[in-house]
NUZASE-293854 format. One record per residue (C-alpha): x, y, z. Coordinates in steps of 0.05 Angstrom, whole numbers, padded with zeros to 5 digits, always signed. Layout:
REM residues N
XYZ ...
This chain:
REM residues 1121
+00508-01741-00552 +00494-01787-00494 +00542-01750-00448 +00505-01685-00452 +00438-01722-00444 +00463-01758-00381 +00488-01692-00352 +00422-01658-00360 +00378-01714-00336 +00423-01730-00277 +00418-01660-00248 +00353-01670-00209 +00382-01731-00173 +00448-01700-00155 +00414-01640-00125 +00395-01684-00066 +00468-01686-00045 +00467-01620-00009 +00531-01583-00006 +00571-01632-00048 +00600-01621-00116 +00557-01641-00173 +00570-01710-00201 +00542-01736-00266 +00529-01809-00248 +00507-01845-00186 +00521-01919-00169 +00473-01953-00122 +00488-02018-00086 +00429-02065-00089 +00421-02140-00085 +00429-02143-00160 +00481-02096-00190 +00441-02043-00227 +00476-01987-00263 +00439-01922-00259 +00441-01868-00311 +00384-01817-00310 +00320-01846-00339 +00358-01912-00351 +00353-01976-00309 +00396-02031-00337 +00433-02090-00312 +00483-02084-00367 +00543-02041-00343 +00568-02034-00414 +00510-01991-00433 +00518-01939-00378 +00594-01945-00385 +00592-01925-00458 +00549-01867-00439 +00595-01845-00382 +00656-01848-00426 +00628-01792-00468 +00613-01746-00410 +00653-01682-00402 +00661-01653-00335 +00633-01584-00330 +00647-01524-00286 +00647-01538-00211 +00584-01512-00179 +00552-01513-00109 +00478-01523-00104 +00437-01513-00040 +00364-01531-00030 +00317-01536+00030 +00300-01605+00054 +00225-01592+00046 +00234-01574-00028 +00260-01644-00044 +00210-01689-00079 +00179-01740-00031 +00151-01811-00042 +00173-01872-00079 +00214-01868-00142 +00169-01876-00204 +00188-01932-00248 +00216-01917-00318 +00182-01951-00375 +00230-01984-00422 +00305-01989-00418 +00364-01980-00463 +00397-01926-00503 +00337-01910-00545 +00300-01883-00485 +00359-01834-00474 +00354-01810-00545 +00279-01799-00542 +00281-01762-00477 +00338-01720-00501 +00302-01699-00561 +00241-01680-00523 +00280-01638-00473 +00320-01605-00526 +00255-01580-00557 +00238-01551-00489 +00305-01514-00488 +00326-01544-00423 +00392-01574-00443 +00451-01546-00405 +00506-01570-00451 +00578-01550-00437 +00591-01495-00385 +00597-01438-00436 +00590-01366-00416 +00519-01339-00414 +00525-01300-00480 +00551-01362-00517 +00497-01405-00488 +00445-01356-00510 +00475-01355-00580 +00477-01430-00583 +00404-01436-00562 +00384-01385-00617 +00425-01421-00670 +00388-01485-00654 +00321-01451-00654 +00335-01416-00720 +00370-01472-00756 +00391-01452-00826 +00401-01379-00808 +00464-01341-00797 +00458-01314-00727 +00484-01245-00709 +00482-01233-00634 +00486-01163-00605 +00537-01158-00549 +00545-01085-00526 +00570-01046-00586 +00583-01106-00630 +00548-01161-00669 +00582-01228-00661 +00582-01297-00694 +00600-01361-00657 +00620-01433-00668 +00619-01460-00739 +00584-01399-00767 +00642-01355-00746 +00691-01403-00782 +00648-01407-00844 +00625-01336-00854 +00681-01297-00819 +00730-01304-00878 +00672-01290-00928 +00659-01226-00890 +00733-01208-00886 +00729-01214-00810 +00783-01242-00767 +00762-01306-00732 +00786-01306-00658 +00781-01359-00606 +00742-01343-00543 +00769-01381-00483 +00717-01414-00438 +00714-01468-00386 +00684-01514-00437 +00739-01501-00487 +00755-01449-00540 +00697-01421-00580 +00708-01393-00650 +00680-01323-00655 +00680-01262-00701 +00646-01194-00697 +00639-01124-00723 +00615-01056-00695 +00539-01047-00693 +00539-00987-00741 +00566-01033-00797 +00507-01079-00793 +00478-01058-00860 +00545-01069-00894 +00551-01141-00872 +00477-01154-00880 +00483-01134-00954 +00539-01184-00963 +00502-01241-00927 +00432-01229-00954 +00444-01204-01025 +00511-01231-01044 +00509-01299-01007 +00433-01308-01007 +00434-01324-00932 +00378-01320-00882 +00402-01278-00823 +00373-01279-00753 +00385-01216-00713 +00387-01226-00637 +00384-01161-00599 +00398-01146-00526 +00340-01135-00477 +00353-01113-00406 +00323-01159-00355 +00278-01130-00301 +00294-01148-00228 +00247-01208-00229 +00278-01236-00292 +00347-01225-00263 +00331-01268-00202 +00302-01323-00247 +00364-01321-00293 +00415-01322-00235 +00431-01247-00243 +00434-01244-00319 +00433-01171-00341 +00409-01181-00411 +00368-01230-00451 +00384-01238-00525 +00324-01256-00567 +00317-01260-00644 +00275-01200-00665 +00275-01212-00740 +00297-01260-00793 +00321-01224-00855 +00316-01259-00922 +00326-01231-00993 +00250-01226-01001 +00231-01195-00935 +00273-01133-00933 +00238-01071-00902 +00281-01009-00893 +00353-01035-00900 +00401-00986-00931 +00419-01035-00985 +00349-01047-01011 +00342-01026-01085 +00300-00962-01080 +00281-00963-01155 +00253-01033-01156 +00201-01073-01116 +00227-01126-01070 +00178-01183-01077 +00174-01249-01043 +00129-01299-01080 +00095-01362-01056 +00076-01418-01105 +00022-01467-01090 +00019-01530-01131 -00051-01559-01139 -00035-01630-01118 -00107-01652-01122 -00113-01631-01194 -00050-01669-01211 -00076-01732-01177 -00145-01735-01210 -00125-01799-01244 -00096-01832-01182 -00130-01891-01153 -00144-01855-01087 -00158-01782-01075 -00118-01740-01025 -00142-01744-00953 -00181-01684-00930 -00176-01653-00862 -00249-01636-00849 -00233-01592-00790 -00190-01545-00831 -00216-01557-00902 -00146-01568-00928 -00123-01628-00970 -00066-01671-00943 -00018-01703-00991 +00027-01757-00965 +00100-01751-00983 +00101-01820-01014 +00044-01803-01058 +00083-01744-01089 +00128-01794-01124 +00070-01805-01173 +00055-01734-01185 +00088-01711-01249 +00073-01638-01268 +00053-01623-01338 +00050-01556-01373 -00023-01547-01355 -00015-01561-01280 -00053-01507-01245 -00015-01468-01192 -00032-01410-01147 +00015-01350-01139 +00017-01295-01087 +00072-01242-01080 +00083-01187-01030 +00130-01129-01025 +00141-01124-00949 +00173-01055-00958 +00113-01023-00990 +00055-01069-00970 +00034-01087-01042 +00000-01154-01047 -00019-01191-01111 -00047-01260-01130 -00054-01298-01195 -00078-01366-01217 -00037-01396-01275 -00002-01458-01298 +00068-01485-01293 +00082-01468-01366 +00068-01394-01355 +00107-01388-01289 +00171-01369-01324 +00139-01308-01357 +00108-01286-01291 +00174-01292-01255 +00207-01249-01308 +00154-01197-01301 +00150-01196-01226 +00224-01209-01211 +00215-01239-01141 +00278-01240-01097 +00254-01304-01062 +00205-01359-01079 +00170-01397-01022 +00146-01468-01036 +00110-01517-00989 +00162-01560-00955 +00124-01622-00976 +00153-01613-01043 +00226-01610-01019 +00235-01684-01032 +00208-01677-01103 +00265-01642-01138 +00246-01673-01204 +00181-01634-01205 +00174-01589-01266 +00163-01532-01221 +00236-01533-01199 +00260-01537-01270 +00226-01470-01284 +00252-01439-01218 +00323-01465-01232 +00322-01436-01303 +00308-01368-01274 +00359-01380-01218 +00309-01366-01166 +00324-01370-01092 +00277-01424-01065 +00253-01428-00993 +00216-01488-00967 +00168-01467-00911 +00118-01507-00871 +00044-01495-00889 +00015-01513-00823 -00055-01488-00835 -00098-01460-00891 -00116-01388-00875 -00182-01370-00908 -00192-01300-00935 -00230-01282-00872 -00167-01295-00831 -00124-01247-00873 -00160-01186-00844 -00114-01172-00784 -00055-01169-00831 -00088-01120-00880 -00100-01047-00877 -00172-01056-00897 -00220-01112-00911 -00223-01147-00980 -00286-01124-01015 -00337-01179-01020 -00342-01175-01096 -00267-01184-01102 -00264-01240-01051 -00311-01283-01092 -00263-01280-01150 -00203-01311-01115 -00190-01384-01135 -00174-01437-01083 -00102-01441-01108 -00093-01365-01100 -00121-01370-01029 -00074-01426-01011 -00014-01390-01040 -00032-01327-01002 -00041-01368-00939 +00029-01398-00947 +00060-01331-00960 +00027-01294-00902 +00049-01348-00853 +00119-01345-00879 +00125-01270-00876 +00093-01268-00807 +00144-01318-00783 +00203-01278-00812 +00179-01214-00780 +00179-01247-00710 +00117-01214-00684 +00121-01146-00718 +00054-01117-00735 +00038-01123-00809 -00011-01080-00849 -00012-01099-00922 -00054-01071-00977 -00113-01115-00995 -00092-01165-01048 -00105-01151-01121 -00118-01206-01171 -00072-01200-01231 -00123-01234-01276 -00173-01176-01266 -00121-01125-01288 -00125-01104-01361 -00053-01108-01380 -00011-01131-01439 +00021-01200-01434 +00096-01200-01444 +00129-01268-01436 +00198-01284-01410 +00231-01291-01478 +00201-01225-01501 +00223-01189-01439 +00294-01214-01451 +00299-01203-01525 +00270-01134-01523 +00316-01116-01465 +00260-01081-01428 +00295-01084-01359 +00364-01108-01373 +00410-01123-01433 +00418-01193-01461 +00493-01192-01464 +00511-01177-01393 +00446-01167-01357 +00463-01094-01343 +00412-01039-01329 +00448-00990-01374 +00426-01000-01446 +00357-01027-01428 +00292-00994-01447 +00278-00975-01374 +00345-00940-01368 +00332-00903-01434 +00264-00874-01416 +00269-00864-01342 +00263-00791-01324 +00229-00798-01256 +00254-00760-01195 +00223-00802-01139 +00237-00874-01121 +00164-00891-01119 +00156-00864-01190 +00214-00906-01214 +00181-00969-01188 +00115-00950-01220 +00150-00938-01287 +00182-01007-01281 +00112-01037-01268 +00081-01000-01327 +00134-01023-01377 +00130-01094-01351 +00055-01096-01360 +00028-01040-01404 -00046-01028-01401 -00097-01052-01451 -00152-01006-01428 -00162-00948-01475 -00190-00902-01420 -00129-00915-01375 -00080-00903-01433 -00116-00838-01454 -00116-00812-01382 -00040-00823-01379 -00030-00791-01447 -00072-00730-01427 -00026-00719-01367 +00035-00724-01410 +00004-00676-01461 -00014-00625-01410 +00057-00625-01381 +00086-00616-01451 +00040-00558-01464 +00057-00526-01396 +00131-00536-01384 +00134-00483-01327 +00080-00518-01289 +00115-00585-01300 +00181-00559-01274 +00146-00533-01212 +00113-00600-01199 +00180-00636-01210 +00212-00589-01159 +00159-00606-01107 +00165-00680-01123 +00239-00676-01108 +00221-00650-01038 +00177-00710-01025 +00204-00776-01000 +00189-00850-01013 +00124-00847-00974 +00103-00917-00997 +00160-00948-00959 +00159-00895-00904 +00086-00911-00888 +00100-00986-00888 +00156-00977-00837 +00104-00946-00790 +00056-01002-00805 +00110-01050-00781 +00123-01008-00719 +00193-00986-00742 +00186-00912-00759 +00232-00864-00723 +00230-00787-00716 +00269-00777-00779 +00217-00817-00817 +00162-00775-00786 +00196-00711-00811 +00204-00740-00881 +00131-00759-00881 +00110-00691-00860 +00152-00657-00915 +00119-00706-00965 +00050-00686-00941 +00067-00611-00945 +00094-00623-01017 +00029-00659-01035 -00010-00599-01009 +00029-00553-01054 +00021-00597-01114 -00055-00602-01104 -00059-00527-01099 -00019-00517-01163 -00059-00570-01202 -00125-00543-01175 -00107-00474-01199 -00087-00501-01266 -00153-00537-01272 -00194-00475-01256 -00159-00434-01308 -00197-00428-01374 -00172-00415-01444 -00189-00348-01475 -00201-00373-01547 -00238-00430-01577 -00176-00448-01617 -00135-00455-01552 -00190-00499-01524 -00186-00544-01585 -00110-00552-01587 -00095-00558-01513 -00113-00609-01462 -00156-00581-01406 -00124-00585-01338 -00192-00594-01306 -00205-00658-01345 -00138-00692-01339 -00128-00678-01265 -00198-00692-01240 -00190-00766-01231 -00120-00760-01201 -00140-00706-01152 -00201-00743-01130 -00156-00798-01103 -00118-00749-01058 -00143-00737-00987 -00109-00682-00948 -00150-00663-00888 -00127-00716-00838 -00056-00722-00867 -00049-00646-00863 -00068-00650-00789 -00016-00704-00780 +00039-00663-00814 +00022-00604-00770 +00027-00644-00707 +00094-00676-00730 +00124-00608-00745 +00101-00579-00678 +00125-00640-00639 +00192-00660-00667 +00255-00619-00656 +00294-00623-00720 +00354-00588-00689 +00354-00640-00634 +00354-00695-00686 +00414-00663-00721 +00451-00662-00655 +00434-00735-00642 +00460-00755-00710 +00524-00717-00694 +00531-00755-00628 +00520-00822-00664 +00573-00802-00717 +00621-00783-00661 +00612-00850-00627 +00623-00887-00692 +00684-00844-00706 +00713-00861-00638 +00705-00936-00651 +00737-00929-00720 +00794-00890-00691 +00804-00943-00638 +00802-00997-00692 +00855-00960-00733 +00900-00955-00673 +00892-01028-00657 +00907-01049-00728 +00966-01000-00734 +00997-01028-00669 +00979-01103-00671 +00949-01121-00739 +00979-01143-00803 +00983-01103-00867 +00922-01139-00897 +00878-01120-00837 +00877-01048-00855 +00836-01064-00918 +00782-01096-00876 +00764-01028-00845 +00706-00993-00881 +00737-00937-00923 +00682-00887-00914 +00680-00892-00838 +00756-00891-00834 +00760-00829-00877 +00708-00795-00832 +00749-00813-00771 +00811-00784-00801 +00776-00720-00820 +00755-00706-00750 +00810-00667-00717 +00782-00673-00646 +00733-00729-00628 +00684-00722-00570 +00708-00758-00508 +00663-00806-00469 +00662-00755-00412 +00638-00699-00459 +00590-00747-00492 +00553-00757-00427 +00559-00683-00408 +00495-00648-00387 +00507-00595-00440 +00508-00647-00495 +00439-00677-00485 +00393-00671-00545 +00319-00687-00546 +00277-00710-00606 +00214-00674-00584 +00202-00600-00575 +00184-00578-00504 +00115-00556-00528 +00096-00623-00556 +00052-00639-00496 +00035-00606-00429 +00071-00660-00392 +00134-00651-00433 +00129-00576-00423 +00128-00585-00347 +00187-00633-00349 +00229-00586-00390 +00212-00529-00343 +00233-00572-00285 +00297-00592-00321 +00313-00518-00336 +00304-00502-00263 +00351-00560-00242 +00403-00537-00293 +00398-00467-00264 +00411-00497-00196 +00470-00534-00224 +00500-00469-00249 +00488-00437-00180 +00518-00497-00146 +00580-00497-00191 +00593-00425-00176 +00583-00437-00102 +00633-00496-00103 +00684-00454-00141 +00678-00400-00086 +00681-00450-00029 +00742-00487-00056 +00772-00426-00088 +00783-00468-00152 +00765-00429-00214 +00773-00493-00258 +00720-00532-00221 +00665-00563-00266 +00607-00610-00250 +00608-00673-00292 +00581-00744-00296 +00618-00805-00319 +00593-00877-00327 +00645-00902-00278 +00651-00848-00225 +00581-00820-00226 +00570-00746-00209 +00637-00715-00193 +00669-00647-00186 +00728-00640-00235 +00787-00593-00227 +00851-00585-00267 +00915-00549-00255 +00965-00558-00198 +00942-00496-00160 +00869-00517-00157 +00887-00589-00142 +00928-00569-00082 +00868-00529-00056 +00823-00588-00061 +00873-00632-00024 +00879-00579+00031 +00804-00572+00037 +00796-00648+00043 +00845-00652+00100 +00818-00593+00137 +00744-00607+00128 +00743-00657+00186 +00761-00601+00236 +00703-00557+00213 +00630-00562+00227 +00611-00553+00153 +00544-00585+00136 +00568-00597+00063 +00616-00654+00081 +00686-00666+00060 +00711-00670-00012 +00725-00742-00024 +00776-00751-00081 +00757-00811-00125 +00803-00801-00184 +00867-00766-00197 +00919-00757-00250 +00981-00714-00260 +00939-00653-00276 +00868-00667-00254 +00827-00687-00193 +00756-00714-00187 +00719-00716-00123 +00648-00727-00097 +00607-00671-00068 +00542-00692-00035 +00505-00630-00061 +00523-00646-00133 +00507-00721-00124 +00437-00706-00099 +00425-00653-00152 +00453-00695-00206 +00408-00754-00190 +00348-00707-00194 +00372-00682-00264 +00381-00752-00289 +00313-00773-00262 +00280-00714-00299 +00316-00732-00363 +00293-00803-00357 +00220-00778-00349 +00230-00733-00410 +00254-00793-00450 +00194-00835-00427 +00146-00779-00447 +00180-00773-00515 +00172-00846-00526 +00099-00840-00510 +00089-00783-00557 +00127-00820-00611 +00081-00879-00603 +00020-00833-00609 +00048-00804-00674 +00063-00875-00701 -00009-00893-00684 -00035-00832-00719 +00006-00849-00781 -00023-00920-00781 -00093-00891-00775 -00080-00851-00839 -00047-00911-00874 -00098-00918-00931 -00101-00843-00945 -00024-00835-00945 -00016-00896-00990 -00068-00870-01039 -00035-00800-01039 +00034-00832-01053 +00005-00871-01112 -00021-00806-01143 +00047-00772-01135 +00081-00831-01168 +00035-00824-01228 +00049-00751-01233 +00123-00766-01231 +00119-00817-01286 +00076-00769-01329 +00125-00713-01319 +00181-00759-01338 +00147-00779-01401 +00135-00707-01421 +00208-00689-01410 +00229-00749-01449 +00184-00732-01507 +00212-00659-01509 +00283-00683-01505 +00277-00733-01563 +00219-00701-01600 +00174-00763-01594 +00100-00759-01614 +00034-00779-01584 +00008-00844-01612 -00064-00855-01634 -00091-00919-01604 -00152-00961-01625 -00185-01018-01589 -00218-01079-01619 -00287-01046-01618 -00263-00988-01661 -00257-00935-01606 -00201-00887-01616 -00161-00846-01567 -00166-00772-01587 -00104-00741-01615 -00084-00669-01631 -00109-00649-01700 -00043-00624-01726 +00012-00676-01729 +00080-00658-01758 +00115-00717-01792 +00180-00682-01810 +00237-00731-01801 +00295-00707-01759 +00340-00764-01778 +00325-00772-01852 +00341-00707-01887 +00321-00736-01954 +00249-00752-01932 +00196-00705-01952 +00150-00676-01899 +00081-00707-01902 +00016-00695-01867 -00023-00757-01854 -00094-00770-01874 -00114-00837-01847 -00168-00877-01876 -00230-00894-01834 -00218-00969-01842 -00148-00963-01810 -00176-00923-01751 -00226-00978-01732 -00180-01037-01736 -00119-01068-01701 -00073-01040-01754 -00001-01021-01735 +00020-00959-01772 +00084-00924-01756 +00116-00866-01796 +00188-00852-01784 +00197-00902-01727 +00261-00906-01688 +00291-00954-01635 +00289-00913-01570 +00352-00946-01540 +00394-00951-01604 +00378-00880-01623 +00400-00854-01556 +00467-00893-01562 +00481-00866-01631 +00467-00795-01609 +00520-00802-01554 +00568-00819-01609 +00545-00761-01654 +00511-00808-01705 +00441-00807-01730 +00390-00863-01733 +00355-00883-01798 +00280-00881-01788 +00233-00931-01820 +00158-00937-01833 +00113-00997-01817 +00044-01011-01844 +00015-01075-01815 -00058-01085-01833 -00107-01106-01780 -00138-01175-01775 -00204-01152-01806 -00188-01092-01851 -00136-01069-01900 -00093-01008-01889 -00074-00953-01938 -00011-00915-01938 -00016-00842-01916 -00025-00794-01974 +00035-00751-01984 +00021-00676-01983 +00078-00661-02032 +00059-00684-02102 +00132-00684-02123 +00146-00742-02076 +00095-00787-02107 +00144-00817-02155 +00187-00845-02099 +00130-00863-02052 +00087-00925-02057 +00021-00920-02091 -00029-00888-02042 -00079-00941-02058 -00028-00997-02051 -00049-01049-01998 -00003-01072-01943 -00001-01140-01912 -00015-01162-01841 +00054-01197-01841 +00118-01169-01868 +00172-01219-01891 +00238-01182-01885 +00302-01203-01917 +00370-01169-01922 +00444-01174-01908 +00475-01189-01841 +00484-01125-01800 +00429-01093-01844 +00385-01073-01784 +00330-01125-01790 +00330-01144-01717 +00332-01070-01697 +00272-01057-01740 +00234-01114-01710 +00249-01094-01637 +00234-01020-01648 +00163-01035-01672 +00150-01080-01612 +00179-01027-01565 +00136-00972-01596 +00074-01015-01581 +00097-01025-01508 +00113-00951-01497 +00047-00929-01528 +00005-00973-01483 +00047-00954-01422 +00022-00883-01435 +00086-00855-01463 +00101-00816-01527 +00136-00858-01579 +00198-00848-01624 +00163-00836-01690 +00135-00781-01733 +00067-00810-01728 +00038-00875-01698 -00033-00905-01704 -00035-00970-01667 -00086-01021-01650 -00083-01042-01577 -00045-01108-01571 -00066-01159-01519 +00006-01188-01521 +00073-01175-01553 +00115-01236-01572 +00187-01234-01593 +00234-01289-01618 +00293-01244-01634 +00366-01251-01619 +00410-01309-01600 +00369-01360-01562 +00429-01395-01530 +00427-01465-01502 +00402-01488-01435 +00448-01544-01414 +00416-01550-01345 +00350-01569-01376 +00385-01612-01430 +00362-01564-01486 +00404-01547-01547 +00404-01479-01579 +00355-01503-01632 +00311-01533-01579 +00309-01468-01540 +00290-01433-01606 +00234-01482-01621 +00207-01476-01550 +00202-01400-01559 +00171-01407-01627 +00121-01460-01602 +00100-01414-01545 +00084-01358-01595 +00045-01402-01643 +00003-01431-01585 -00013-01364-01551 -00016-01310-01605 -00084-01281-01621 -00110-01233-01676 -00097-01176-01628 -00024-01196-01614 +00038-01165-01644 +00090-01217-01662 +00163-01204-01684 +00205-01266-01703 +00276-01266-01728 +00317-01324-01758 +00270-01379-01741 +00301-01447-01760 +00372-01423-01765 +00397-01473-01713 +00390-01534-01758 +00404-01555-01830 +00385-01505-01883 +00330-01547-01915 +00298-01566-01849 +00306-01496-01821 +00272-01465-01882 +00214-01515-01874 +00204-01498-01801 +00208-01424-01816 +00156-01426-01869 +00112-01470-01825 +00114-01418-01770 +00102-01362-01821 +00042-01398-01850 +00014-01413-01781 +00016-01339-01762 -00018-01320-01827 -00074-01370-01828 -00084-01394-01756 -00062-01341-01707 -00078-01283-01757 -00033-01237-01717 +00003-01176-01739 +00076-01199-01749 +00144-01179-01773 +00183-01241-01797 +00257-01232-01814 +00297-01288-01844 +00358-01306-01886 +00320-01363-01919 +00307-01327-01983 +00268-01384-02012 +00211-01368-01963 +00190-01313-02011 +00180-01365-02065 +00142-01410-02019 +00096-01352-01999 +00081-01338-02071 +00072-01411-02087 +00020-01417-02032 -00017-01355-02054 +00000-01316-01989 +00026-01253-02023 -00013-01189-02017 -00016-01185-02092 -00052-01252-02089 -00101-01231-02036 -00059-01260-01979 -00033-01226-01916 +00044-01229-01930 +00083-01171-01958 +00158-01173-01973 +00208-01118-01952 +00285-01117-01949 +00345-01077-01931 +00408-01073-01975 +00481-01059-01984 +00511-01008-02032 +00581-01017-02059 +00622-00955-02072 +00663-00987-02129 +00728-00982-02089 +00721-01044-02047 +00679-01008-01994 +00605-01013-01980 +00550-00978-01942 +00491-01010-01907 +00424-00983-01931 +00381-00991-01868 +00318-00960-01903 +00268-01014-01919 +00242-01022-01988 +00194-01070-02022 +00224-01133-02049 +00268-01192-02031 +00343-01187-02021 +00373-01255-02037 +00443-01236-02015 +00465-01239-01942 +00533-01208-01955 +00563-01251-01902 +00634-01242-01927 +00630-01168-01917 +00613-01177-01843 +00669-01229-01837 +00719-01179-01864 +00694-01126-01815 +00701-01177-01759 +00775-01187-01777 +00771-01258-01807 +00838-01276-01839 +00842-01261-01913 +00859-01334-01929 +00794-01356-01897 +00755-01302-01932 +00785-01324-01999 +00767-01396-01988 +00695-01376-01969 +00690-01334-02031 +00713-01394-02073 +00663-01441-02042 +00608-01390-02051 +00623-01380-02125 +00624-01455-02135 +00555-01459-02103 +00528-01405-02147 +00552-01439-02211 +00519-01505-02189 +00454-01469-02178 +00458-01436-02246 +00473-01503-02280 +00409-01531-02247 +00367-01472-02275 +00346-01450-02205 +00305-01388-02211 +00333-01330-02168 +00290-01271-02151 +00318-01205-02130 +00276-01147-02109 +00201-01148-02128 +00182-01202-02180 +00162-01179-02248 +00089-01181-02270 +00105-01242-02314 +00139-01278-02256 +00080-01262-02210 +00032-01287-02263 +00072-01352-02269 +00071-01362-02195 -00002-01346-02190 
């Protein structure tokens, strides 16, 4: 350490020794021996000796300065002595970037400087056609990227390095960012202008970091998930709220208005479940921006809903890893980034980073915690983008959005986004219902299923769109075809907002605008059409009503002008040719790599080559040579000549010069009598005349030798390159003409860049309109997907009611014929008025959307089931059957149903499936979709809670399986309201039977009397039915609890069949041994289990334990009452 410091600080002194080799220490003879190291004056030779021993001699250099440039006057005294001064000065100068260090090559020095500046990031440095890693990063990440680590020889010693071709950047970024969760800094090459070259001693390129890529700040990388948002979230913990009970409040910086918390004080801050926190999350790729104020206890559910790829926390909390916040983040396996929060940006300071100002009414609603979280996040994103312009959408407060609450446990147990078993997308609800054709539509569907609406007007508007598309399949197919022609305009527009859009993106945006124009024309015509009969008007949704709101949000005048200019400016054929040239260059590099590996590499090195690129290289029979690549005939331009008057003049000039080139080529062929002569340009030789063939070569040689004897004004043919069959020589005429051609092409390129900048600016000017149009297209895509799904699976439109009694209209004729229950009788429903004005949950012939799809793939059918849950204030009657003959097997039409169903039945009897399907039907209905049922009348739920499936333990948080189960149950009992829908399965099974039954009944009783929620409660504790009756909670006793069960039917030959159809009553047998035999348990074990079970039954009989099976008799009910 000291050696490098001494070298740097000694340089100004040694420059005074003009013309001598640089030395790194100077010894002065004074009256008292004083050992001089730079900035050190000491009489102790051991100090300087220890420093000099660590010095490494660098490259020999020669420095020359003018005498008048040397500093004059007395030497200024240095305050303090000793090694500590060296360390302090070294640190200060390192911050200034002035340390020379070892005499590494310039590229390595630049990389080393960037590595120190962006500490914690993997640095990829662009060097020509490659990206390279150096030093310890090459040794660490080279093997992980399957790159060969080489050793670069330098005067300062070998430097480890690894690299890959530039066109493979996305491939290795995916591995580093997504697989290894690394932060990657990209250092690009920038050519130095003449002035900078003088300052940098002739350095041709400067290498600066242009962007830091993290998992949460992806923009347009090829590996970004197109069907999901890529959020980065910031969490601000309200330290002041935590420290209200502390002896001294946090210090406040009056200049900035921010509170400062000393790191030592944080040791006393212990978060509790009610600790307020502020959240802000941004999708940099789309510009979406949200905030929310919540508590630590609710953070897990929000993380599950939002799904951020990266969580940013103030670096002041880095030393407080025992904070409860980190327990929640670790449980969700979140990637945590600690970032400095140097200043609190008020809402007024967010304006330059937003596409439009925040409305004043909305700005007043933001809490201080939300503002601080947004401030931290904006500073972090701005730092990662390294100066890129950023235009985000104005932030939306999640608290002001009317959406259903779905907590983390419910999201997991209902498998909304991924399956419980392996976390796969296939098998989830989102996979089962997704029929979108655009990427933006897929992301919107994801958002709707994660947070369904609770606004009856919004749900009705979505349902009307779906209804119209079902009634008009031809129009729907036409809309879908146009949507397929559109592109992901949300992310396209954001690329331009960040200054990254290219001509291909402009073409894609223009095509999307044209598709939007066609869609608006079709929908407008559909809205203008009127039905001929009153009956048609009653049974069909009007296009004018369902499209009015959506079409009002689409603005086309300015975007249409933009699309026209793009189409008239950009040359699509030229873009295709440019892509071919790029592919050809990549193919050449891959071919070269294959040749090197084949001749020098090992067998395992072949696998390191990208297969797709290698296959492309093999398919090309003849690759374009470098000479042909730079040929005049191979130049392709991105802009059409008529894009601007200046460009038109330049292309006219270029065409004239190319005509001169043709004339000159013909003249030179005549002069030299060489038919094979062509005019070319190469990077090494410049403008040359090229001939091939022995005959023409001989003529060129003869003309060169005889030209000195002639008075030709054209000058001799100077041969600059030759081979066995070719010659290349300079001709002054072609050199002069070629330079004019290249200059004209350079001017065309500059003009194209200017026009491209104008088009980008025009896109940014239409940012708000284009984003609003894209949102409308996404809604159309989701609605068309819902319509297609409903037709494929014969789903039905649900009738929804809010708490005030309002009802979403529904078609008057509803068919309730069961497709999957051939024994069911067709019914036409006649709902009571009381049910229509309550929060009742009524489903006829309900099915599980995901399980049904899986069974259909296997050629099997799904057994549908009904559900009649009364609302919190009214009772519900069963629909009256239209067929009198079915009344004997149907419940009494006047029979009341409870608000809570207690469900028993055998293992594998379908209880959990039944619970989940009703919760999913509620979620689908409030998302705006049709539902898998014959009929559904649902009260809008403010939240859906689910405690279904195996809870599993959480060893990291020191939580057993039963503890996790109790935490989930406690969260439900604390948060459920009369408007909530709750499904709970096997509560209390993780402990002793008696204690488990007690806990299960306590939860059931709390739901019935305190929460008053609609609930489905499945259990194997059959005694709960007795406790319900003993406490007077049965429906027959005026309580809210009803009992239903599934069953098993024996065939008399040792076989059995599960009866998944629910019926009233209690099933007191779990039939666990049947499931054990299906699972392959050894017969000896099954025999032993049967013996123990029979013994237990005899003991219960001897104790005169009353066993109930099915519905209790009237006498039993009277005794219990």
